[in-house]
A tleap script that builds the chain and sets N, CA, C and O, in Angstrom:
source leaprc.protein.ff14SB
mol = sequence {
  NGLY GLY GLY ALA GLN SER ARG LEU GLY LEU
  GLN ILE ARG ALA ASP ILE ILE GLY ARG PRO
  VAL HIE ILE PRO VAL GLU LEU GLU ALA SER
  THR LEU GLY ALA ALA VAL LEU CYS ALA PHE
  ALA ILE ASN GLY PHE ASP ASP ILE GLU ARG
  VAL ALA THR ASN MET ASN PRO ILE THR GLN
  THR LEU TYR PRO ASP GLN ALA HIE HIE MET
  SER TYR LYS LYS TYR TYR GLN ALA TYR GLN
  LYS ALA ILE GLU THR MET HIE GLN PHE TYR
  THR CASP
}
set mol.1.N position { 66.738 112.900 68.672 }
set mol.1.CA position { 67.194 112.093 69.762 }
set mol.1.C position { 68.280 112.777 70.553 }
set mol.1.O position { 68.574 113.953 70.338 }
set mol.2.N position { 68.871 112.044 71.464 }
set mol.2.CA position { 69.911 112.580 72.334 }
set mol.2.C position { 71.122 113.095 71.601 }
set mol.2.O position { 71.678 114.133 71.962 }
set mol.3.N position { 71.544 112.365 70.552 }
set mol.3.CA position { 72.719 112.784 69.789 }
set mol.3.C position { 72.521 114.114 69.097 }
set mol.3.O position { 73.457 114.904 68.974 }
set mol.4.N position { 71.313 114.361 68.650 }
set mol.4.CA position { 71.006 115.613 67.966 }
set mol.4.C position { 70.988 116.793 68.935 }
set mol.4.O position { 71.048 117.946 68.508 }
set mol.5.N position { 70.906 116.515 70.230 }
set mol.5.CA position { 70.857 117.583 71.217 }
set mol.5.C position { 72.223 117.858 71.834 }
set mol.5.O position { 72.364 118.760 72.659 }
set mol.6.N position { 73.209 117.098 71.444 }
set mol.6.CA position { 74.551 117.269 71.989 }
set mol.6.C position { 75.422 118.059 71.016 }
set mol.6.O position { 75.760 117.578 69.935 }
set mol.7.N position { 75.774 119.262 71.412 }
set mol.7.CA position { 76.633 120.083 70.552 }
set mol.7.C position { 77.962 119.367 70.299 }
set mol.7.O position { 78.478 119.400 69.182 }
set mol.8.N position { 78.517 118.724 71.324 }
set mol.8.CA position { 79.772 118.005 71.155 }
set mol.8.C position { 79.596 116.860 70.150 }
set mol.8.O position { 80.434 116.663 69.270 }
set mol.9.N position { 78.497 116.107 70.291 }
set mol.9.CA position { 78.238 115.013 69.363 }
set mol.9.C position { 78.105 115.499 67.930 }
set mol.9.O position { 78.599 114.857 67.003 }
set mol.10.N position { 77.434 116.636 67.747 }
set mol.10.CA position { 77.274 117.193 66.408 }
set mol.10.C position { 78.603 117.701 65.855 }
set mol.10.O position { 78.865 117.577 64.659 }
set mol.11.N position { 79.444 118.274 66.723 }
set mol.11.CA position { 80.756 118.737 66.274 }
set mol.11.C position { 81.623 117.551 65.865 }
set mol.11.O position { 82.339 117.615 64.865 }
set mol.12.N position { 81.558 116.474 66.635 }
set mol.12.CA position { 82.305 115.265 66.282 }
set mol.12.C position { 81.821 114.730 64.938 }
set mol.12.O position { 82.628 114.303 64.112 }
set mol.13.N position { 80.508 114.751 64.715 }
set mol.13.CA position { 79.966 114.306 63.423 }
set mol.13.C position { 80.533 115.146 62.281 }
set mol.13.O position { 80.948 114.601 61.258 }
set mol.14.N position { 80.555 116.473 62.451 }
set mol.14.CA position { 81.118 117.355 61.424 }
set mol.14.C position { 82.590 117.030 61.188 }
set mol.14.O position { 83.050 116.998 60.047 }
set mol.15.N position { 83.324 116.788 62.270 }
set mol.15.CA position { 84.746 116.466 62.149 }
set mol.15.C position { 84.958 115.141 61.430 }
set mol.15.O position { 85.864 115.027 60.604 }
set mol.16.N position { 84.141 114.141 61.730 }
set mol.16.CA position { 84.296 112.826 61.107 }
set mol.16.C position { 84.007 112.890 59.620 }
set mol.16.O position { 84.790 112.391 58.811 }
set mol.17.N position { 82.880 113.504 59.252 }
set mol.17.CA position { 82.504 113.504 57.835 }
set mol.17.C position { 83.188 114.616 57.039 }
set mol.17.O position { 83.169 114.601 55.808 }
set mol.18.N position { 83.783 115.564 57.729 }
set mol.18.CA position { 84.498 116.634 57.043 }
set mol.18.C position { 83.589 117.612 56.323 }
set mol.18.O position { 84.002 118.265 55.365 }
set mol.19.N position { 82.349 117.712 56.785 }
set mol.19.CA position { 81.374 118.607 56.165 }
set mol.19.C position { 80.619 119.358 57.250 }
set mol.19.O position { 80.532 118.889 58.385 }
set mol.20.N position { 80.072 120.523 56.908 }
set mol.20.CA position { 79.290 121.268 57.903 }
set mol.20.C position { 78.059 120.484 58.342 }
set mol.20.O position { 77.475 119.734 57.560 }
set mol.21.N position { 77.677 120.666 59.587 }
set mol.21.CA position { 76.452 120.090 60.130 }
set mol.21.C position { 75.531 121.255 60.468 }
set mol.21.O position { 75.891 122.137 61.248 }
set mol.22.N position { 74.347 121.252 59.877 }
set mol.22.CA position { 73.371 122.319 60.091 }
set mol.22.C position { 72.416 121.911 61.208 }
set mol.22.O position { 71.905 120.791 61.223 }
set mol.23.N position { 72.186 122.820 62.128 }
set mol.23.CA position { 71.310 122.557 63.268 }
set mol.23.C position { 70.025 123.358 63.081 }
set mol.23.O position { 70.057 124.589 63.067 }
set mol.24.N position { 68.880 122.658 62.935 }
set mol.24.CA position { 67.612 123.365 62.756 }
set mol.24.C position { 66.972 123.739 64.091 }
set mol.24.O position { 67.439 123.332 65.155 }
set mol.25.N position { 65.901 124.515 64.016 }
set mol.25.CA position { 65.153 124.916 65.212 }
set mol.25.C position { 64.637 123.682 65.934 }
set mol.25.O position { 64.879 123.509 67.128 }
set mol.26.N position { 63.927 122.824 65.209 }
set mol.26.CA position { 63.308 121.633 65.796 }
set mol.26.C position { 64.228 120.439 65.617 }
set mol.26.O position { 64.469 120.001 64.492 }
set mol.27.N position { 64.747 119.908 66.726 }
set mol.27.CA position { 65.665 118.773 66.655 }
set mol.27.C position { 64.928 117.439 66.543 }
set mol.27.O position { 65.425 116.504 65.915 }
set mol.28.N position { 63.753 117.351 67.146 }
set mol.28.CA position { 62.940 116.134 67.076 }
set mol.28.C position { 62.019 116.284 65.874 }
set mol.28.O position { 60.865 116.688 66.017 }
set mol.29.N position { 62.526 115.962 64.698 }
set mol.29.CA position { 61.842 116.359 63.475 }
set mol.29.C position { 61.185 115.221 62.699 }
set mol.29.O position { 60.880 115.403 61.520 }
set mol.30.N position { 60.956 114.068 63.296 }
set mol.30.CA position { 60.334 112.965 62.562 }
set mol.30.C position { 58.941 113.336 62.062 }
set mol.30.O position { 58.641 113.169 60.880 }
set mol.31.N position { 58.103 113.831 62.942 }
set mol.31.CA position { 56.755 114.226 62.554 }
set mol.31.C position { 56.799 115.425 61.621 }
set mol.31.O position { 56.027 115.509 60.666 }
set mol.32.N position { 57.697 116.341 61.901 }
set mol.32.CA position { 57.854 117.511 61.045 }
set mol.32.C position { 58.267 117.090 59.633 }
set mol.32.O position { 57.818 117.680 58.651 }
set mol.33.N position { 59.115 116.076 59.536 }
set mol.33.CA position { 59.521 115.569 58.225 }
set mol.33.C position { 58.331 115.062 57.430 }
set mol.33.O position { 58.243 115.286 56.222 }
set mol.34.N position { 57.423 114.385 58.098 }
set mol.34.CA position { 56.204 113.924 57.435 }
set mol.34.C position { 55.369 115.109 56.972 }
set mol.34.O position { 54.799 115.079 55.881 }
set mol.35.N position { 55.295 116.146 57.786 }
set mol.35.CA position { 54.541 117.342 57.410 }
set mol.35.C position { 55.185 118.034 56.206 }
set mol.35.O position { 54.482 118.534 55.328 }
set mol.36.N position { 56.501 118.061 56.165 }
set mol.36.CA position { 57.210 118.647 55.022 }
set mol.36.C position { 56.861 117.888 53.748 }
set mol.36.O position { 56.573 118.499 52.718 }
set mol.37.N position { 56.885 116.553 53.813 }
set mol.37.CA position { 56.554 115.743 52.638 }
set mol.37.C position { 55.114 115.989 52.190 }
set mol.37.O position { 54.840 116.080 50.993 }
set mol.38.N position { 54.194 116.096 53.153 }
set mol.38.CA position { 52.790 116.372 52.813 }
set mol.38.C position { 52.653 117.742 52.156 }
set mol.38.O position { 51.983 117.877 51.132 }
set mol.39.N position { 53.286 118.759 52.742 }
set mol.39.CA position { 53.216 120.107 52.178 }
set mol.39.C position { 53.795 120.121 50.765 }
set mol.39.O position { 53.251 120.767 49.869 }
set mol.40.N position { 54.880 119.419 50.579 }
set mol.40.CA position { 55.518 119.338 49.264 }
set mol.40.C position { 54.582 118.682 48.254 }
set mol.40.O position { 54.434 119.173 47.135 }
set mol.41.N position { 53.956 117.583 48.640 }
set mol.41.CA position { 53.083 116.833 47.722 }
set mol.41.C position { 51.780 117.574 47.441 }
set mol.41.O position { 51.349 117.663 46.292 }
set mol.42.N position { 51.159 118.099 48.480 }
set mol.42.CA position { 49.841 118.724 48.327 }
set mol.42.C position { 49.919 120.066 47.599 }
set mol.42.O position { 49.080 120.375 46.753 }
set mol.43.N position { 50.922 120.845 47.933 }
set mol.43.CA position { 51.001 122.191 47.374 }
set mol.43.C position { 51.778 122.261 46.062 }
set mol.43.O position { 51.861 123.326 45.449 }
set mol.44.N position { 52.336 121.161 45.635 }
set mol.44.CA position { 53.031 121.133 44.352 }
set mol.44.C position { 54.300 121.965 44.305 }
set mol.44.O position { 54.682 122.443 43.237 }
set mol.45.N position { 54.956 122.144 45.431 }
set mol.45.CA position { 56.230 122.874 45.423 }
set mol.45.C position { 57.248 122.108 44.591 }
set mol.45.O position { 57.182 120.883 44.482 }
set mol.46.N position { 58.180 122.832 44.014 }
set mol.46.CA position { 59.185 122.165 43.188 }
set mol.46.C position { 60.537 122.023 43.894 }
set mol.46.O position { 61.483 121.479 43.326 }
set mol.47.N position { 60.623 122.508 45.120 }
set mol.47.CA position { 61.901 122.464 45.840 }
set mol.47.C position { 61.653 122.020 47.285 }
set mol.47.O position { 61.322 122.832 48.148 }
set mol.48.N position { 61.818 120.731 47.529 }
set mol.48.CA position { 61.541 120.191 48.868 }
set mol.48.C position { 62.504 120.749 49.909 }
set mol.48.O position { 62.128 120.912 51.070 }
set mol.49.N position { 63.726 121.041 49.516 }
set mol.49.CA position { 64.690 121.603 50.473 }
set mol.49.C position { 64.218 122.965 50.969 }
set mol.49.O position { 64.365 123.282 52.149 }
set mol.50.N position { 63.657 123.767 50.080 }
set mol.50.CA position { 63.141 125.085 50.482 }
set mol.50.C position { 61.946 124.929 51.429 }
set mol.50.O position { 61.827 125.669 52.406 }
set mol.51.N position { 61.065 123.969 51.141 }
set mol.51.CA position { 59.927 123.716 52.025 }
set mol.51.C position { 60.429 123.333 53.416 }
set mol.51.O position { 59.961 123.868 54.421 }
set mol.52.N position { 61.380 122.406 53.465 }
set mol.52.CA position { 61.916 121.948 54.751 }
set mol.52.C position { 62.576 123.099 55.509 }
set mol.52.O position { 62.381 123.244 56.716 }
set mol.53.N position { 63.348 123.907 54.810 }
set mol.53.CA position { 64.041 125.026 55.457 }
set mol.53.C position { 63.053 126.070 55.969 }
set mol.53.O position { 63.262 126.664 57.027 }
set mol.54.N position { 61.986 126.289 55.223 }
set mol.54.CA position { 60.968 127.250 55.679 }
set mol.54.C position { 60.232 126.739 56.904 }
set mol.54.O position { 59.881 127.522 57.787 }
set mol.55.N position { 59.994 125.437 56.971 }
set mol.55.CA position { 59.250 124.870 58.100 }
set mol.55.C position { 60.136 124.628 59.323 }
set mol.55.O position { 59.645 124.600 60.451 }
set mol.56.N position { 61.425 124.455 59.101 }
set mol.56.CA position { 62.359 124.180 60.200 }
set mol.56.C position { 63.703 124.831 59.873 }
set mol.56.O position { 64.647 124.150 59.473 }
set mol.57.N position { 63.786 126.155 60.044 }
set mol.57.CA position { 64.990 126.869 59.624 }
set mol.57.C position { 66.244 126.470 60.403 }
set mol.57.O position { 66.184 126.041 61.555 }
set mol.58.N position { 67.356 126.627 59.738 }
set mol.58.CA position { 68.672 126.357 60.340 }
set mol.58.C position { 69.005 127.503 61.300 }
set mol.58.O position { 68.893 128.676 60.945 }
set mol.59.N position { 69.413 127.146 62.517 }
set mol.59.CA position { 69.761 128.171 63.504 }
set mol.59.C position { 71.263 128.304 63.683 }
set mol.59.O position { 71.758 129.346 64.114 }
set mol.60.N position { 71.989 127.235 63.349 }
set mol.60.CA position { 73.431 127.245 63.558 }
set mol.60.C position { 74.067 126.220 62.636 }
set mol.60.O position { 73.449 125.212 62.294 }
set mol.61.N position { 75.297 126.480 62.237 }
set mol.61.CA position { 76.056 125.533 61.431 }
set mol.61.C position { 77.393 125.297 62.121 }
set mol.61.O position { 78.103 126.240 62.470 }
set mol.62.N position { 77.723 124.019 62.313 }
set mol.62.CA position { 79.012 123.654 62.897 }
set mol.62.C position { 79.933 123.212 61.764 }
set mol.62.O position { 79.557 122.378 60.941 }
set mol.63.N position { 81.122 123.765 61.726 }
set mol.63.CA position { 82.080 123.452 60.672 }
set mol.63.C position { 83.139 122.496 61.186 }
set mol.63.O position { 83.539 122.578 62.347 }
set mol.64.N position { 83.598 121.589 60.330 }
set mol.64.CA position { 84.582 120.609 60.784 }
set mol.64.C position { 85.930 121.246 61.088 }
set mol.64.O position { 86.355 122.199 60.436 }
set mol.65.N position { 86.575 120.699 62.082 }
set mol.65.CA position { 87.966 121.041 62.395 }
set mol.65.C position { 88.816 120.125 61.508 }
set mol.65.O position { 88.789 118.906 61.675 }
set mol.66.N position { 89.557 120.696 60.582 }
set mol.66.CA position { 90.280 119.884 59.598 }
set mol.66.C position { 91.337 118.985 60.238 }
set mol.66.O position { 91.574 117.881 59.749 }
set mol.67.N position { 91.970 119.428 61.309 }
set mol.67.CA position { 92.955 118.583 61.998 }
set mol.67.C position { 92.268 117.343 62.572 }
set mol.67.O position { 92.784 116.231 62.460 }
set mol.68.N position { 91.096 117.545 63.189 }
set mol.68.CA position { 90.350 116.403 63.725 }
set mol.68.C position { 89.873 115.503 62.593 }
set mol.68.O position { 89.915 114.277 62.705 }
set mol.69.N position { 89.415 116.120 61.492 }
set mol.69.CA position { 88.944 115.336 60.348 }
set mol.69.C position { 90.048 114.425 59.823 }
set mol.69.O position { 89.796 113.259 59.518 }
set mol.70.N position { 91.258 114.943 59.717 }
set mol.70.CA position { 92.371 114.130 59.216 }
set mol.70.C position { 92.682 112.985 60.179 }
set mol.70.O position { 93.020 111.887 59.738 }
set mol.71.N position { 92.574 113.224 61.482 }
set mol.71.CA position { 92.787 112.151 62.464 }
set mol.71.C position { 91.734 111.062 62.303 }
set mol.71.O position { 92.060 109.876 62.257 }
set mol.72.N position { 90.472 111.468 62.217 }
set mol.72.CA position { 89.394 110.487 62.028 }
set mol.72.C position { 89.569 109.738 60.713 }
set mol.72.O position { 89.286 108.543 60.633 }
set mol.73.N position { 90.034 110.438 59.686 }
set mol.73.CA position { 90.214 109.817 58.381 }
set mol.73.C position { 91.267 108.711 58.464 }
set mol.73.O position { 91.109 107.662 57.839 }
set mol.74.N position { 92.331 108.934 59.224 }
set mol.74.CA position { 93.361 107.891 59.400 }
set mol.74.C position { 92.778 106.671 60.110 }
set mol.74.O position { 93.048 105.532 59.729 }
set mol.75.N position { 91.979 106.922 61.141 }
set mol.75.CA position { 91.354 105.800 61.851 }
set mol.75.C position { 90.397 105.040 60.930 }
set mol.75.O position { 90.325 103.812 60.973 }
set mol.76.N position { 89.667 105.779 60.100 }
set mol.76.CA position { 88.726 105.136 59.190 }
set mol.76.C position { 89.466 104.286 58.162 }
set mol.76.O position { 89.008 103.198 57.813 }
set mol.77.N position { 90.597 104.769 57.678 }
set mol.77.CA position { 91.389 103.987 56.723 }
set mol.77.C position { 91.900 102.703 57.375 }
set mol.77.O position { 91.913 101.649 56.740 }
set mol.78.N position { 92.318 102.786 58.631 }
set mol.78.CA position { 92.752 101.585 59.356 }
set mol.78.C position { 91.581 100.626 59.526 }
set mol.78.O position { 91.743 99.413 59.390 }
set mol.79.N position { 90.416 101.161 59.819 }
set mol.79.CA position { 89.196 100.349 59.958 }
set mol.79.C position { 88.880 99.646 58.642 }
set mol.79.O position { 88.580 98.452 58.635 }
set mol.80.N position { 88.944 100.375 57.531 }
set mol.80.CA position { 88.670 99.779 56.222 }
set mol.80.C position { 89.647 98.644 55.915 }
set mol.80.O position { 89.257 97.609 55.376 }
set mol.81.N position { 90.905 98.844 56.259 }
set mol.81.CA position { 91.914 97.802 56.028 }
set mol.81.C position { 91.590 96.570 56.870 }
set mol.81.O position { 91.702 95.443 56.385 }
set mol.82.N position { 91.195 96.771 58.108 }
set mol.82.CA position { 90.836 95.646 58.976 }
set mol.82.C position { 89.628 94.901 58.419 }
set mol.82.O position { 89.596 93.670 58.442 }
set mol.83.N position { 88.646 95.626 57.924 }
set mol.83.CA position { 87.455 94.997 57.337 }
set mol.83.C position { 87.843 94.171 56.118 }
set mol.83.O position { 87.375 93.043 55.964 }
set mol.84.N position { 88.685 94.711 55.259 }
set mol.84.CA position { 89.128 93.976 54.068 }
set mol.84.C position { 89.864 92.702 54.460 }
set mol.84.O position { 89.658 91.648 53.858 }
set mol.85.N position { 90.719 92.802 55.465 }
set mol.85.CA position { 91.468 91.633 55.932 }
set mol.85.C position { 90.524 90.580 56.489 }
set mol.85.O position { 90.666 89.396 56.182 }
set mol.86.N position { 89.561 90.999 57.304 }
set mol.86.CA position { 88.596 90.060 57.872 }
set mol.86.C position { 87.725 89.436 56.779 }
set mol.86.O position { 87.385 88.255 56.849 }
set mol.87.N position { 87.370 90.228 55.781 }
set mol.87.CA position { 86.560 89.713 54.679 }
set mol.87.C position { 87.327 88.604 53.955 }
set mol.87.O position { 86.753 87.564 53.632 }
set mol.88.N position { 88.602 88.816 53.702 }
set mol.88.CA position { 89.430 87.809 53.044 }
set mol.88.C position { 89.527 86.544 53.906 }
set mol.88.O position { 89.467 85.421 53.405 }
set mol.89.N position { 89.677 86.760 55.197 }
set mol.89.CA position { 89.807 85.643 56.137 }
set mol.89.C position { 88.560 84.758 56.120 }
set mol.89.O position { 88.655 83.531 56.107 }
set mol.90.N position { 87.395 85.401 56.119 }
set mol.90.CA position { 86.140 84.644 56.183 }
set mol.90.C position { 85.641 84.134 54.836 }
set mol.90.O position { 84.776 83.260 54.794 }
set mol.91.N position { 86.167 84.661 53.740 }
set mol.91.CA position { 85.708 84.196 52.437 }
set mol.91.C position { 86.639 83.165 51.820 }
set mol.91.O position { 86.295 82.562 50.804 }
set mol.92.N position { 87.786 82.953 52.397 }
set mol.92.CA position { 88.727 81.947 51.864 }
set mol.92.C position { 88.435 80.567 52.383 }
set mol.92.O position { 89.132 79.615 52.032 }
savepdb mol mol.pdb
quit
């Protein structure tokens, strides 16, 4: 989809989750995913990740910016606190 085609969106994703984001050759991979599962099942491969990587190799990896990750982490902690507070409010 559109988000998968946005380098900025993918970089933000890496920053939020604090983990590398791998970008494959084929970004619209729904049908390809089905083909990977079929190849895995029919051919009896024992490593589905290897099958997927062979059929749709990684072309680039975006690494998280740790400063941005820490900022997002603070916002997420505030969000979690708000959710807990709202949960208490609605369950009492």
